[in-house]
C-alpha positions as CSV (number, residue, x, y, z in Angstrom):
1,M,0.4,23.5,-45.7
2,N,-3.4,23.8,-45.5
3,P,-4.8,22.7,-42.2
4,T,-7.9,21.3,-43.9
5,I,-5.7,18.8,-45.7
6,Q,-3.8,18.0,-42.5
7,D,-6.9,16.9,-40.6
8,A,-8.4,14.9,-43.4
9,G,-7.2,11.6,-41.9
10,L,-8.5,12.7,-38.5
11,R,-11.9,13.6,-39.9
12,T,-12.1,10.1,-41.5
13,L,-11.1,8.5,-38.3
14,V,-13.8,10.3,-36.3
15,K,-16.5,9.4,-38.8
16,K,-15.7,5.6,-38.7
17,T,-18.2,3.6,-36.8
18,D,-16.6,0.1,-37.1
19,I,-13.9,1.0,-34.5
20,N,-14.4,0.4,-30.8
21,P,-14.8,3.8,-29.1
22,E,-12.3,2.8,-26.4
23,Q,-9.7,2.0,-29.2
24,K,-10.6,5.1,-31.2
25,V,-9.8,7.7,-28.5
26,P,-6.0,7.1,-28.4
27,Q,-5.8,7.3,-32.2
28,V,-7.8,10.6,-32.3
29,L,-5.6,12.0,-29.5
30,S,-2.3,11.1,-31.3
31,K,-3.5,12.7,-34.6
32,L,-4.7,15.8,-32.8
33,Q,-1.3,16.2,-31.0
34,E,0.5,15.7,-34.3
35,I,-1.5,18.3,-36.2
36,L,-1.3,20.9,-33.4
37,N,2.5,20.3,-33.0
38,R,2.9,21.0,-36.7
39,T,0.7,24.1,-36.7
40,S,1.9,25.6,-33.4
41,F,5.0,27.0,-34.9
42,Q,3.1,28.8,-37.7
43,D,1.1,32.0,-37.7
44,E,-1.7,32.5,-35.1
45,K,-4.1,33.1,-37.9
46,E,-3.5,29.7,-39.4
47,L,-3.8,28.2,-35.9
48,G,-7.2,29.9,-35.5
49,T,-8.3,28.6,-39.0
50,L,-7.3,25.1,-38.0
51,K,-9.4,25.3,-34.8
52,R,-12.3,26.5,-36.9
53,D,-11.9,23.5,-39.3
54,L,-11.9,21.2,-36.3
55,F,-15.2,22.7,-35.2
56,N,-16.7,22.7,-38.7
57,H,-15.8,19.0,-39.2
58,G,-17.3,17.9,-35.9
59,I,-14.0,16.9,-34.3
60,L,-14.4,19.1,-31.3
61,Q,-18.1,18.0,-30.9
62,Y,-16.9,14.4,-30.9
63,C,-14.2,15.1,-28.2
64,A,-16.7,16.9,-26.0
65,G,-19.7,14.7,-26.5
66,D,-18.5,11.1,-27.0
67,A,-14.8,10.9,-26.1
68,L,-14.8,12.5,-22.6
69,T,-17.9,10.5,-21.4
70,L,-16.2,7.0,-21.9
71,N,-15.0,4.7,-19.1
72,Y,-11.3,5.4,-19.2
73,A,-10.5,2.4,-17.1
74,K,-10.8,0.4,-20.4
75,V,-9.0,3.0,-22.6
76,E,-5.3,2.7,-23.4
77,G,-3.4,5.2,-21.1
78,G,-6.3,5.4,-18.6
79,Y,-7.2,8.8,-17.2
80,A,-4.0,10.3,-18.4
81,T,-5.4,10.1,-22.0
82,A,-8.6,11.8,-20.8
83,T,-6.6,14.6,-19.2
84,Q,-4.6,15.2,-22.4
85,L,-7.8,15.2,-24.4
86,A,-9.4,17.8,-22.0
87,E,-6.3,20.1,-22.3
88,I,-6.4,20.0,-26.1
89,L,-10.2,20.5,-26.2
90,S,-10.0,23.6,-23.9
91,S,-7.1,25.1,-25.9
92,C,-9.0,24.5,-29.2
93,C,-12.0,26.4,-27.9
94,V,-9.9,29.5,-27.2
95,G,-8.7,31.8,-30.0
96,V,-11.0,30.3,-32.7
97,D,-11.4,32.3,-36.0
98,L,-15.2,31.6,-36.4
99,G,-16.0,34.3,-39.0
100,M,-19.8,34.8,-39.1
101,D,-21.0,31.5,-37.7
102,T,-20.8,32.1,-33.9
103,E,-24.2,31.0,-32.6
104,A,-23.6,27.2,-32.8
105,F,-20.1,27.6,-31.3
106,H,-21.2,29.7,-28.3
107,R,-24.6,28.1,-27.6
108,R,-24.0,24.5,-28.4
109,L,-20.3,23.6,-28.2
110,L,-19.1,25.7,-25.3
111,P,-21.8,24.5,-22.8
112,S,-21.2,20.9,-23.9
113,V,-17.4,21.3,-23.4
114,T,-18.0,22.9,-20.0
115,D,-20.3,20.0,-18.8
116,S,-17.8,17.4,-20.1
117,L,-14.9,18.9,-18.3
118,L,-16.9,19.2,-15.0
119,L,-18.1,15.6,-15.4
120,L,-14.5,14.4,-16.0
121,A,-13.2,16.4,-13.0
122,N,-16.0,14.9,-10.8
123,R,-15.0,11.3,-11.8
124,L,-11.3,12.0,-11.2
125,M,-12.1,13.4,-7.8
126,S,-14.3,10.4,-6.9
127,R,-11.6,7.9,-7.9
128,A,-8.9,9.8,-6.0
129,L,-11.0,9.8,-2.8
130,V,-12.0,6.1,-3.2
131,E,-8.5,5.0,-3.9
132,N,-7.1,6.5,-0.6
133,G,-6.0,9.8,-2.2
134,Q,-3.7,8.7,-5.0
135,P,-1.5,11.7,-6.0
136,E,-1.7,10.7,-9.7
137,M,-5.5,11.1,-9.7
138,F,-5.2,14.5,-7.9
139,R,-2.7,15.7,-10.5
140,H,-5.1,14.7,-13.3
141,F,-8.0,16.5,-11.4
142,K,-5.9,19.7,-11.1
143,K,-5.0,19.6,-14.8
144,V,-8.7,19.3,-15.8
145,M,-9.6,22.2,-13.5
146,D,-6.8,24.3,-15.1
147,S,-8.2,23.5,-18.5
148,L,-11.6,24.6,-17.3
149,C,-10.1,27.9,-15.9
150,W,-8.3,28.5,-19.3
151,L,-11.7,28.1,-21.0
152,L,-13.5,30.5,-18.5
153,K,-10.8,33.1,-19.0
154,A,-11.7,33.4,-22.7
155,H,-15.4,32.8,-22.2
156,G,-16.5,34.4,-19.0
157,H,-20.2,33.9,-19.6
158,L,-19.7,30.1,-18.8
159,A,-19.0,30.9,-15.1
160,T,-22.7,30.9,-14.3
161,Q,-23.1,27.5,-15.9
162,V,-20.2,26.2,-13.9
163,L,-21.5,27.5,-10.6
164,L,-25.0,26.1,-11.1
165,S,-23.8,22.8,-12.4
166,G,-24.6,19.6,-10.5
167,S,-21.1,18.2,-11.1
168,Y,-19.5,21.3,-9.6
169,E,-21.9,21.1,-6.6
170,R,-20.6,17.5,-6.0
171,I,-17.1,18.8,-6.2
172,L,-17.9,21.4,-3.6
173,M,-19.3,18.8,-1.2
174,S,-15.9,17.3,-0.8
175,D,-14.0,18.1,2.4
176,D,-10.6,17.4,1.1
177,E,-8.2,20.4,1.5
178,R,-6.4,19.8,-1.8
179,I,-9.7,19.9,-3.8
180,G,-10.7,23.1,-2.0
181,A,-7.3,24.6,-2.7
182,V,-7.7,23.8,-6.5
183,C,-11.3,25.4,-6.6
184,V,-10.3,28.6,-4.7
185,S,-7.1,29.0,-6.8
186,M,-9.2,28.6,-10.0
187,W,-11.6,31.5,-9.0
188,H,-8.7,33.7,-7.8
189,Q,-6.9,33.3,-11.1
190,L,-10.1,33.8,-13.1
191,L,-11.0,37.0,-11.2
192,S,-7.5,38.3,-11.3
193,V,-7.5,38.2,-15.1
194,N,-11.2,39.2,-15.6
195,S,-12.4,41.3,-12.7
196,D,-15.6,42.3,-14.7
197,L,-16.8,38.7,-14.3
198,V,-18.5,39.6,-11.0
199,A,-20.8,42.1,-12.7
200,D,-22.1,39.4,-15.1
201,L,-23.0,37.0,-12.3
202,K,-26.4,37.0,-10.7
203,K,-27.1,36.7,-7.0
204,E,-27.5,32.9,-7.0
205,P,-24.2,31.9,-8.7
206,L,-22.4,34.6,-6.8
207,S,-23.8,33.2,-3.5
208,V,-22.5,29.7,-4.5
209,M,-19.0,31.1,-5.1
210,L,-19.0,33.1,-1.9
211,D,-20.3,30.1,0.2
212,D,-17.5,27.9,-1.1
213,I,-14.8,30.5,-0.6
214,V,-15.8,31.3,3.0
215,Y,-16.3,27.6,3.9
216,R,-12.8,26.7,2.6
217,M,-11.3,29.6,4.5
218,A,-13.1,28.7,7.7
219,H,-12.3,24.9,7.7
220,T,-8.6,24.9,6.8
221,S,-5.4,26.1,8.2
222,D,-3.4,26.1,5.0
223,P,-2.0,29.6,4.3
224,T,-2.1,29.0,0.6
225,V,-5.9,28.4,0.6
226,G,-6.5,31.2,3.1
227,G,-4.5,33.7,1.1
228,A,-6.2,32.8,-2.1
229,A,-9.7,33.0,-0.5
230,I,-9.0,36.4,1.1
231,R,-7.6,37.9,-2.1
232,T,-10.7,36.5,-4.0
233,L,-13.0,38.1,-1.5
234,L,-11.2,41.4,-1.9
235,L,-11.6,41.3,-5.7
236,I,-15.3,40.6,-5.3
237,A,-15.9,43.3,-2.7
238,R,-14.0,46.0,-4.6
239,Q,-15.8,45.2,-7.9
240,Q,-19.4,46.3,-6.8
241,D,-21.1,47.7,-3.7
242,S,-23.8,45.1,-4.1
243,S,-21.3,42.3,-3.8
244,L,-19.9,43.8,-0.6
245,K,-23.3,44.2,0.9
246,L,-24.1,40.6,0.0
247,I,-20.9,39.4,1.8
248,I,-21.7,41.5,4.9
249,H,-25.4,40.4,5.2
250,R,-24.7,36.7,4.3
251,F,-21.7,36.2,6.6
252,K,-22.1,37.8,10.0
253,G,-18.8,38.1,12.0
254,L,-16.6,37.4,9.0
255,E,-14.2,40.3,9.9
256,G,-13.7,38.8,13.4
257,M,-12.9,35.3,12.0
258,V,-10.5,36.7,9.4
259,G,-8.7,38.9,11.9
260,C,-8.3,36.1,14.5
261,E,-7.3,33.2,12.3
262,W,-5.4,34.7,9.4
263,R,-3.1,37.3,10.9
264,G,0.6,36.6,10.9
265,R,0.4,34.2,7.9
266,G,2.2,36.4,5.4
267,F,-0.7,38.4,3.9
268,D,-1.6,40.8,6.7
269,D,-2.1,43.7,4.2
270,E,-4.9,41.9,2.4
271,V,-6.5,40.9,5.8
272,D,-6.5,44.5,7.0
273,Q,-8.0,45.8,3.7
274,L,-10.8,43.2,3.8
275,I,-11.5,44.0,7.5
276,K,-11.7,47.8,6.7
277,L,-14.1,47.2,3.9
278,L,-16.4,45.0,6.0
279,Q,-16.3,47.4,9.0
280,R,-16.8,50.5,6.9
281,E,-19.9,49.3,5.3
282,I,-21.6,47.7,8.3
283,S,-22.9,50.9,9.9
284,Q,-24.5,52.4,6.8
285,P,-27.2,49.8,6.2
286,A,-28.3,50.0,9.8
287,E,-28.9,53.8,9.7
288,N,-30.8,53.4,6.4
289,M,-32.9,50.6,7.9
290,Q,-33.9,52.8,10.9
291,Q,-34.9,55.6,8.5
292,E,-36.7,53.4,6.0
293,W,-38.6,50.9,8.3
294,P,-42.0,52.4,9.6
295,S,-43.0,52.1,13.3
296,E,-45.7,49.5,12.5
297,C,-43.1,47.1,11.1
298,V,-40.8,47.7,14.0
299,R,-43.7,47.0,16.5
300,A,-44.7,43.9,14.5
301,A,-41.1,42.6,14.6
302,C,-40.9,43.2,18.3
303,V,-44.1,41.2,18.9
304,I,-42.9,38.3,16.8
305,Q,-39.5,38.3,18.6
306,A,-41.2,38.4,22.0
307,A,-43.5,35.5,21.1
308,W,-40.6,33.4,19.8
309,R,-38.5,34.1,22.9
310,S,-41.4,33.3,25.2
311,F,-42.0,30.0,23.3
312,Q,-38.3,29.1,23.7
313,T,-38.3,30.0,27.4
314,R,-41.4,27.9,28.1
315,R,-39.8,25.0,26.3
316,R,-36.6,25.3,28.3
317,V,-38.6,25.5,31.6
318,K,-40.7,22.5,30.6
319,S,-37.6,20.4,30.0
320,L,-35.8,21.7,33.1
321,P,-36.8,19.0,35.6
322,G,-35.5,16.2,33.3
323,A,-32.3,18.2,32.8
324,V,-31.9,18.7,36.6
325,S,-32.5,15.0,37.3
326,C,-30.0,14.0,34.6
327,L,-27.5,16.4,36.0
328,Q,-28.0,15.1,39.6
329,R,-27.7,11.5,38.4
330,S,-24.5,12.2,36.5
331,F,-23.0,14.1,39.5
332,R,-23.9,11.2,41.9
333,E,-22.4,8.6,39.5
334,R,-19.2,10.7,39.1
335,R,-19.0,11.1,42.9
336,Q,-19.4,7.4,43.5
337,T,-16.8,6.6,40.9
338,R,-14.4,9.0,42.5
339,L,-15.0,7.5,45.9
340,R,-14.4,4.0,44.6
341,Q,-11.1,5.1,43.0
342,V,-10.0,6.7,46.3
343,E,-11.0,3.5,48.2
344,A,-9.1,1.3,45.8
345,V,-6.0,3.5,46.1
346,R,-6.3,3.4,49.9
347,C,-6.6,-0.4,49.9
348,E,-3.7,-0.8,47.6
349,E,-1.6,1.4,49.9
350,E,-2.6,-0.5,53.0
351,L,-1.8,-3.8,51.2
352,R,1.6,-2.5,50.2
353,L,2.3,-1.3,53.8
354,Q,1.3,-4.7,55.2
355,M,3.5,-6.5,52.7
356,C,6.5,-4.3,53.8
357,L,5.8,-5.0,57.5
358,R,5.5,-8.7,56.9
359,R,8.8,-8.8,55.0
360,Q,10.5,-6.8,57.7
361,R,9.1,-9.1,60.4
362,A,10.2,-12.2,58.4
363,R,13.7,-10.8,57.9
364,R,14.0,-9.9,61.6
365,D,12.8,-13.5,62.6
366,F,15.3,-15.0,60.2
367,H,18.2,-13.0,61.6
368,Q,17.1,-13.9,65.1
369,K,17.1,-17.6,64.3
370,Q,20.4,-17.3,62.6
371,L,22.0,-15.6,65.6
372,Q,20.5,-18.3,67.9
373,L,22.0,-21.1,65.7
374,L,25.4,-19.3,65.6
375,Y,25.2,-19.0,69.4
376,I,24.5,-22.8,69.8
377,L,27.0,-24.0,67.2
378,P,30.6,-24.7,68.2
379,P,33.2,-22.2,66.9
380,G,34.7,-24.7,64.5
381,Q,31.4,-25.3,62.6
382,V,30.3,-21.7,62.2
383,Q,32.2,-21.2,58.9
384,Q,30.7,-24.5,57.5
385,Y,27.2,-23.4,58.5
386,L,27.6,-20.0,56.8
387,G,28.9,-21.7,53.6
388,E,25.9,-24.0,53.7
389,V,23.5,-21.0,54.1
390,E,25.2,-19.2,51.1
391,R,25.0,-22.3,49.0
392,Q,21.2,-22.7,49.7
393,A,20.7,-19.0,49.0
394,A,22.6,-19.4,45.7
395,V,20.6,-22.5,44.8
396,R,17.3,-20.6,45.5
397,I,18.3,-17.6,43.4
398,Q,19.4,-19.9,40.6
399,T,16.1,-21.8,40.8
400,V,14.0,-18.6,40.6
401,W,16.1,-17.2,37.8
402,R,16.1,-20.4,35.7
403,G,12.3,-20.7,36.2
404,Y,11.8,-17.1,35.0
405,R,14.1,-17.7,32.0
406,E,12.5,-20.9,31.0
407,R,9.0,-19.3,31.2
408,R,10.2,-16.4,29.1
409,Y,11.7,-18.7,26.5
410,F,8.6,-20.8,26.5
411,Q,6.5,-17.8,25.6
412,L,8.9,-17.0,22.8
413,R,8.9,-20.6,21.6
414,R,5.1,-21.2,22.0
415,K,4.4,-20.5,18.3
416,T,7.1,-22.9,17.2
417,H,5.7,-25.6,19.6
418,T,2.2,-25.0,18.2
419,Q,3.5,-25.4,14.7
420,H,5.4,-28.6,15.5
421,R,2.3,-30.0,17.3
422,A,0.1,-29.2,14.4
423,A,2.6,-30.8,12.0
424,R,2.6,-34.0,14.1
425,I,-1.2,-34.0,14.1
426,L,-1.3,-33.6,10.3
427,Q,1.3,-36.2,9.7
428,R,-0.5,-38.7,12.0
429,A,-3.8,-38.0,10.2
430,V,-2.2,-38.4,6.8
431,L,-0.5,-41.7,7.8
432,R,-3.8,-43.1,9.1
433,F,-5.5,-42.1,5.9
434,L,-2.8,-43.7,3.7
435,K,-2.9,-46.8,5.8
436,R,-6.7,-47.1,5.3
437,R,-6.3,-46.6,1.6
438,R,-3.6,-49.3,1.3
439,A,-5.9,-51.6,3.3
440,Q,-8.8,-50.9,1.0
441,R,-6.8,-51.4,-2.2
442,G,-4.9,-54.4,-0.9
443,H,-1.2,-54.9,-0.6
444,R,0.2,-53.2,-3.7
445,S,3.8,-52.2,-4.4
446,L,4.5,-48.5,-4.3
447,S,6.9,-48.7,-7.3
448,P,5.7,-50.2,-10.6
449,W,9.2,-51.3,-11.5
450,I,9.3,-53.9,-8.7
451,G,6.7,-55.9,-10.5
452,L,8.7,-55.9,-13.7
453,R,11.6,-57.9,-12.1
454,G,9.4,-61.0,-11.8
455,L,8.2,-61.0,-15.5
456,T,8.5,-64.3,-17.3
457,D,9.1,-64.8,-21.0
458,S,5.5,-65.8,-21.6
459,R,4.2,-62.7,-19.8
460,R,6.6,-60.6,-21.9
461,S,5.3,-62.1,-25.1
462,E,1.7,-61.5,-24.0
463,L,2.4,-57.9,-23.2
464,K,4.2,-57.4,-26.5
465,I,1.2,-58.8,-28.4
466,E,-1.1,-56.5,-26.5
467,V,1.1,-53.5,-27.3
468,E,1.2,-54.4,-31.0
469,K,-2.6,-54.8,-31.0
470,Y,-3.0,-51.4,-29.4
471,I,-0.6,-49.8,-31.8
472,A,-2.4,-51.4,-34.8
473,L,-5.8,-50.1,-33.6
474,H,-4.6,-46.6,-32.7
475,L,-2.4,-45.6,-35.6
476,S,-0.7,-42.2,-35.3
477,S,-1.3,-39.6,-37.9
478,V,2.0,-37.9,-37.2
479,V,4.5,-40.8,-37.3
480,T,4.4,-44.0,-39.4
481,P,5.0,-47.4,-37.9
482,E,8.4,-47.7,-39.6
483,G,9.3,-44.3,-38.1
484,S,8.1,-45.4,-34.6
485,R,10.2,-48.6,-34.8
486,E,13.2,-46.6,-35.9
487,L,12.7,-44.0,-33.1
488,H,12.3,-46.9,-30.6
489,A,15.6,-48.4,-31.8
490,Q,17.4,-45.1,-31.5
491,T,16.0,-44.6,-28.0
492,Q,17.1,-48.1,-26.9
493,A,20.6,-47.4,-28.3
494,L,20.8,-44.1,-26.5
495,L,19.6,-45.7,-23.2
496,L,22.2,-48.5,-23.6
497,K,24.9,-46.0,-24.2
498,H,23.8,-43.9,-21.2
499,L,23.8,-47.0,-18.9
500,Q,27.2,-48.1,-20.1
501,G,28.8,-44.7,-19.5
502,R,27.0,-43.9,-16.2
503,Q,29.5,-45.8,-14.1
504,D,32.5,-44.1,-15.8
505,D,30.8,-40.7,-15.2
506,M,30.1,-41.5,-11.6
507,R,33.7,-42.6,-11.1
508,E,35.0,-39.5,-12.7
509,H,32.7,-37.3,-10.6
510,T,33.9,-39.0,-7.4
511,H,37.5,-38.6,-8.5
512,T,37.0,-34.9,-9.1
513,H,35.4,-34.4,-5.6
514,A,38.2,-36.3,-4.0
515,L,40.8,-34.1,-5.7
516,L,38.9,-31.0,-4.5
517,A,38.9,-32.3,-1.0
518,Q,42.6,-33.1,-1.1
519,I,43.3,-29.6,-2.5
520,N,41.3,-27.9,0.3
521,T,43.0,-30.0,2.9
522,D,46.5,-29.1,1.5
523,L,45.5,-25.4,1.5
524,E,44.4,-25.5,5.1
525,L,47.7,-27.2,6.1
526,L,49.7,-24.7,4.2
527,L,47.8,-21.8,5.8
528,N,48.4,-23.2,9.2
529,A,52.1,-24.1,8.6
530,P,54.8,-22.3,10.5
531,P,57.2,-20.0,8.6
532,L,60.4,-21.4,7.0
533,S,62.6,-19.7,9.6
534,A,60.8,-21.6,12.4
535,A,60.1,-24.9,10.5
536,T,61.6,-28.2,11.9
537,V,62.4,-31.5,10.4
538,T,59.1,-32.9,11.8
539,D,57.1,-30.3,10.0
540,C,58.9,-31.1,6.7
541,Q,58.2,-34.8,7.2
542,L,54.6,-34.0,7.8
543,F,54.2,-32.3,4.4
544,R,56.1,-35.0,2.6
545,S,53.9,-37.9,3.8
546,R,50.1,-38.3,3.2
547,S,49.3,-39.2,6.8
548,G,48.8,-35.5,7.8
549,P,46.2,-34.7,5.1
550,V,44.5,-38.0,5.7
551,A,44.3,-37.3,9.4
552,A,43.0,-33.8,8.8
553,R,40.4,-35.1,6.4
554,A,39.3,-37.8,8.8
555,R,39.1,-35.2,11.6
556,Q,36.9,-33.0,9.4
557,S,34.6,-35.9,8.6
558,H,34.4,-36.9,12.2
559,N,33.5,-33.3,13.3
560,A,30.8,-33.1,10.5
561,L,29.2,-36.4,11.7
562,L,29.2,-35.2,15.3
563,Q,27.5,-32.0,14.3
564,A,24.9,-33.8,12.2
565,S,24.1,-36.2,15.1
566,H,23.0,-33.2,17.2
567,L,20.6,-31.9,14.5
568,P,16.8,-32.5,14.9
569,W,15.2,-35.2,12.9
570,W,13.4,-32.9,10.4
571,K,16.8,-31.4,9.3
572,M,18.1,-34.9,8.5
573,L,15.4,-35.7,6.0
574,G,17.3,-34.4,2.9
575,D,20.8,-35.6,4.0
576,S,22.4,-37.8,1.3
577,D,24.4,-39.7,3.9
578,I,21.1,-41.0,5.5
579,A,19.8,-42.0,2.1
580,W,22.7,-44.5,1.8
581,T,21.1,-46.8,4.3
582,D,18.2,-47.4,1.9
583,L,20.6,-48.8,-0.7
584,G,21.9,-52.3,-0.9
585,P,25.0,-53.5,1.1
586,T,27.0,-53.9,-2.1
587,H,26.4,-50.4,-3.1
588,N,27.3,-49.1,0.4
589,E,30.6,-50.9,0.3
590,Q,31.5,-49.5,-3.1
591,L,30.8,-45.9,-1.9
592,L,32.8,-46.5,1.2
593,E,35.7,-47.9,-0.8
594,M,35.6,-44.9,-3.2
595,E,35.5,-42.5,-0.2
596,L,38.6,-44.1,1.3
597,N,40.5,-44.3,-2.0
598,S,40.0,-40.6,-2.6
599,L,42.0,-39.8,0.5
600,Y,45.2,-41.2,-1.1
601,L,44.9,-39.7,-4.6
602,G,47.9,-37.7,-5.7
603,G,50.2,-38.8,-2.8
604,S,53.3,-40.9,-2.8
């Protein structure tokens, strides 16, 4: 199948201007994936032709210029859609069969694609750092950087644009170790595949790369980042002598830092090789400099260094009195603080010693008084006196313990007490407010149904006339008057039927609950019954009569009421038994009679 025919619908979709850009991107992405999936199993030549058609019809230009610059917080799929689009765009820019028209592709499309990928990576990094390091955003960032690395492997001349880009500079300003690991790994992969890339770089972009690699290596302890940085430096140093000299003169003491911090991490061979390269090339430039620099330049450098050192010395001497006074002041303050601490410790030790002496003296006096009392008392009252002393000591110990326990429990219950006190204050305020409202509005009934009980026939006729007038003035457009009367008649009939059958339903419901209570009581008695081998005539009579179940049921009800009486008032608000007191006396008697009759259902 011809790829030009395949992407006809995609070309039409890209050229449409009446579709919202946020809605157009998912459609373009789905069609691109469908076309590439159909063509990926065919010949590579046909795939290259398809990529050329995508470039010729402006689809790649749309993806690089318009699609990747949108706010993907409003696009379906979010930044996952942007990541997929970036991967497809970078793959479509590699292996393109351009034919003769290569200037527009290399000078216009590729720089635009590079800038768009860097801008998207910068946005993903910012969102990941703002949202407390979400792993999903870091995965999207890594995928976009992998797409950029794939593009640079095929088009190495874009490395200079990447290193001098403002978006990549903002990425380098991040101190996150994961972002640094992604950047260092990208350059290591790129230089491993294309080692000639260093020769194409000028001094400024190469310095940017070296600064980032050395900074990441110096400010991390991750062996993955350190190993990738050292291997990348080896690749750069082995490529050209000028690159090695730039590393030596730009980073003084690099070999010492590498040897001290990165030995014993699993890549000692690479560390030794890098140190040998740095140490071997250090002595050569120094000899050349001594041979090349004339004596006048050396003398001028010495004069400048002497002037600068004398200026620094004078400035230090000028600021020396202030530094000495500050040092003396801090020393005196520290000495005073130390003396105060020693004095406080000494006072505390003296106080502790005095307390111990007082306790010993009090204990000795108490024993002396006790011995004197025992000497005075008759022999028959000694045992009684000792028992009284033990009782008073026990009372004292119990008093102290109970006070400590209550104070501890009070601390634990303080929040609950505060909540109850706040609830009482709120209830009191609400009750006062409601009382004032009722006083302002007059004595009105809370329930509107209470007023209907005192309606007279004349009042009913008046209300009926008012209702008919209102219905005549406000006719409904949905239901006719005849339909309303018929619906009213049906409602009255259903209400009458419900009121007539409500007592039967209530009686049946009560009967069902009584049967369930009787069954539960019988089950408890059967579970607690003795075995047949040990059963007596009294036990058999107990199960044949209904007095046993009735007594058990009464005992359960009595225990439930006793437990309910000990509950706080706020737990009794929803109890149905308490609500019976609000009903009439006739209704209470009926409920009591039904409760008592349920105890004898099913018995003989």
